[in-house]
C-alpha positions, -999 to +999 in steps of 0.1 A: -237-649-148-269-638-137-291-657-113-317-675-133-346-659-114-333-624-116-329-628-155-364-640-158-383-613-138-361-589-159-373-604-192-409-605-181-407-567-172-390-559-204-416-577-225-445-562-208-431-528-215-431-541-252-466-556-248-455-589-259-478-607-235-471-643-247-435-639-236-445-622-203-465-652-194-436-674-204-411-657-183-433-654-153-437-692-154-400-695-156-395-672-128-418-690-105-400-723-116-367-707-107-382-700-072-386-663-076-407-650-046-441-631-052-428-601-036-399-598-060-419-606-090-444-578-082-416-553-074-400-561-108-431-557-129-439-524-111-407-509-127-426-508-160-449-483-147-426-453-152-413-460-186-443-475-202-474-467-183-496-481-155-515-503-180-488-525-189-483-533-151-519-541-147-519-564-177-488-580-166-505-586-131-535-600-149-515-625-169-497-637-136-530-642-119-545-658-147-515-683-145-523-687-108-561-694-114-553-720-141-530-739-117-498-732-139-480-714-111-483-714-073-492-683-054-478-675-017-505-678+009-507-640+011-515-635-025-539-665-027-557-651+002-557-615-016-569-631-048-597-650-031-610-621-010-611-597-041-645-587-054-656-591-091-648-554-098-611-554-082-584-555-106-557-581-104-529-558-099-548-543-067-546-579-053-510-582-061-501-550-045-525-558-014-505-589-009-469-577-016-467-540-009-497-529+010-481-496+020-475-488-017-512-498-025-523-470-001-503-444-021-510-459-053-546-462-049-548-425-042-530-419-075-555-441-096-582-422-080-568-389-089-562-401-124-600-409-128-609-374-116-581-350-127-601-319-119-596-327-084-562-314-083-553-287-107-583-266-122-587-264-160-571-229-158-540-240-139-535-270-162-537-248-193-511-223-177-486-250-170-490-267-203-489-233-221-455-223-202-440-258-210-448-255-248-438-218-250-404-224-229-396-253-255-400-229-283-428-248-299-452-228-321-479-212-298-509-209-322-536-181-316-560-212-310-540-223-280-539-190-265-577-187-271-580-222-253-560-207-223-583-176-224-615-198-224-603-216-193-602-183-177-572-164-187-568-127-196-548-113-225-524-100-200-520-135-186-512-148-219-485-123-225-471-128-189-466-166-199-449-157-230-427-133-211-421-162-183-410-186-211-387-161-227-369-159-191-369-196-189-355-201-223-327-177-216-316-191-181-288-211-196-268-179-188-269-190-152-245-221-161-222-197-178-221-174-150-211-201-126-176-200-141-171-162-133-184-162-097-217-145-107-240-173-105-256-163-070-264-128-087-277-141-119-297-168-102-313-143-078-322-121-109-336-151-128-360-158-098-369-122-091-379-116-128-400-147-130-417-140-096-423-104-106-439-114-140-462-141-123-472-118-096-480-090-118-502-113-137-520-124-107-507-161-105-501-178-074-466-181-063-470-218-057-486-224-093-459-201-110-429-220-093-445-255-102-452-245-137-416-232-139-402-266-126-424-284-152-411-259-180-374-262-168-378-302-168-388-300-206-355-281-212-334-307-188-322-278-165-322-300-135-307-276-111-334-250-117-360-278-116-347-285-080-348-248-070-384-243-085-394-275-067-383-262-033-399-227-038-432-243-049-432-263-019-421-235+003-450-215-011-473-242+000-483-260-031-498-296-026-478-326-034-504-339-059-506-305-076-468-304-081-468-340-094-495-332-118-478-301-130-447-322-136-466-347-156-472-319-182-438-323-197-446-358-210-465-350-241-442-323-255-410-335-243-411-372-232-415-393-203-379-396-194-380-359-186-408-364-162-390-394-147-358-373-140-378-343-125-394-368-102-360-383-094-348-348-086-378-343-062-374-376-047-335-368-039-348-336-023-372-354-001-344-380+008-319-355+017-346-335+039-345-304+018-383-303+015-412-312+035-437-339+020-467-358+029-467-391+046-476-410+012-448-391-009-423-395+020-428-434+018-426-436-018-395-414-020-379-440+001-388-472-016 
């Protein structure tokens, strides 16, 4: 026996992930008829961002705001004011967030801008390094053309070999779990990190970038304890929050969005537990 309003916003969000926009509009209308607040509806629709992507959230908000403009559903005074004050170039989902979650919009807007100018965070060389390590760690075929692409981004032949060596270490790191039962986990873990650090240093990779790339590679392999360790080490080495986030997104294409979501959850929990330092925007997002 779920509350009607809760069921309706869940249906609206679920259908937005399936891009069934007619049903999204239907369930938004029914949710508002059931008395669901704008804040609750906006938060529910935003849940679609992680599994299905930002465009589906933006489209769902556009449908909602269209229903408001047509007089089919009512808006709260805050949302009504936000829609009335938005310029022609302002998307509806920004008006929704401005009315329901202005603090989130501040951080979210920075993310949107970074997506339109991705070179602002990681350089082409850094992106290729992370993506190369993720693919190699998964055991995916690394063709000569892909190696050449990394070299074209500024890598040397020796750095290509270093990435392949790091991938071998990461792929074999499951022995750490086996060592836990023998009491050798600490020694094996230390050797694992020392080996990766030595290979990366010898290749001229920055410690922060090497740790972030290793976190992404371990995310693709779902070794969450190692992911947490590499995230901590990357942040201790001074990596920027945005750069770490962009590194972790490299797992999406070869190994799936759920692995990125879980790595973000690992990072979020480290922030909540006070085990890592973070910027104000990421601290806020981690405690939503």
